[in-house]
C-alpha positions as CSV (number, residue, x, y, z in Angstrom):
1,A,21.0,8.4,-18.7
2,G,19.5,10.1,-15.7
3,T,16.3,11.0,-17.6
4,V,15.3,7.6,-18.7
5,G,12.4,5.9,-16.9
6,A,9.5,3.6,-17.6
7,T,7.0,5.2,-15.2
8,G,6.7,8.5,-17.1
9,G,5.8,7.0,-20.4
10,Y,3.7,4.2,-19.0
11,M,1.7,6.4,-16.7
12,G,1.6,9.3,-19.1
13,G,0.5,7.1,-22.0
14,T,-2.2,5.4,-19.9
15,G,-0.5,2.1,-20.2
16,L,-1.9,1.3,-23.7
17,S,-0.1,-0.9,-26.1
18,G,-0.4,-1.0,-29.9
19,T,-2.4,-4.3,-30.0
20,A,-6.0,-4.7,-31.2
21,G,-7.2,-5.7,-27.7
22,M,-5.5,-3.0,-25.8
23,R,-8.7,-1.6,-24.2
24,M,-10.3,-5.0,-23.4
25,F,-9.6,-4.7,-19.6
26,G,-9.5,-0.9,-19.3
27,Y,-6.5,1.4,-19.1
28,A,-3.5,-0.2,-17.4
29,A,-2.4,3.0,-15.7
30,D,-5.8,3.1,-13.9
31,Q,-4.9,-0.2,-12.3
32,V,-1.4,0.5,-10.9
33,V,-1.4,-0.6,-7.3
34,Q,2.2,0.3,-6.3
35,V,5.1,2.2,-7.9
36,E,8.7,1.6,-6.9
37,M,11.5,3.7,-8.3
38,V,15.3,4.0,-8.2
39,L,16.4,7.6,-7.7
40,P,19.5,9.1,-9.5
41,T,21.2,8.9,-6.1
42,G,20.7,5.2,-5.9
43,G,18.0,5.3,-3.3
44,H,14.8,3.4,-3.7
45,V,11.3,4.9,-3.1
46,R,7.9,3.2,-3.0
47,F,4.4,4.7,-3.2
48,S,1.2,2.8,-2.7
49,P,-2.4,3.4,-1.3
50,T,-2.6,3.3,2.4
51,E,-6.3,4.3,2.8
52,W,-9.3,3.7,0.7
53,V,-13.1,3.6,0.7
54,N,-15.6,1.1,-0.6
55,G,-18.8,2.3,-2.0
56,D,-22.0,0.7,-3.5
57,Q,-21.4,2.7,-6.7
58,L,-17.7,1.8,-7.0
59,A,-16.4,-1.2,-8.9
60,W,-13.2,-1.0,-7.0
61,P,-12.1,0.8,-3.8
62,R,-11.3,4.5,-4.3
63,T,-7.9,5.5,-2.9
64,T,-8.1,8.4,-0.5
65,K,-4.4,8.4,0.7
66,V,-1.1,7.5,-0.8
67,T,2.0,7.1,1.3
68,G,5.7,7.0,0.2
69,W,8.6,5.2,1.8
70,C,12.3,5.5,1.3
71,N,14.7,2.5,1.5
72,S,17.3,3.3,4.2
73,N,19.6,0.4,3.4
74,P,19.7,-0.7,-0.2
75,V,21.6,-4.0,0.2
76,E,21.7,-6.7,-2.4
77,D,19.3,-9.0,-0.5
78,E,15.9,-7.2,-0.8
79,T,14.4,-9.2,2.0
80,E,16.7,-7.2,4.3
81,W,15.6,-3.8,3.1
82,E,14.3,-1.3,5.6
83,W,11.5,0.9,4.4
């Protein structure tokens, strides 16, 4: 179906599972580095941080800019994809 997708539930549910140690390493959705999706049209898009800052008070870099790319030639061999 065109409405089924893993990202919505994963990101919306903060990436938690039903296990006893689910919060041992923090929320999984807080640690997503890149998201790649297939659109209903068959095209592929990718979003990831392209700019960030480091700070003395930060455990990890803080993302300041996210960029998205569209795949212009979705062929079977992914090494030939053009973003």
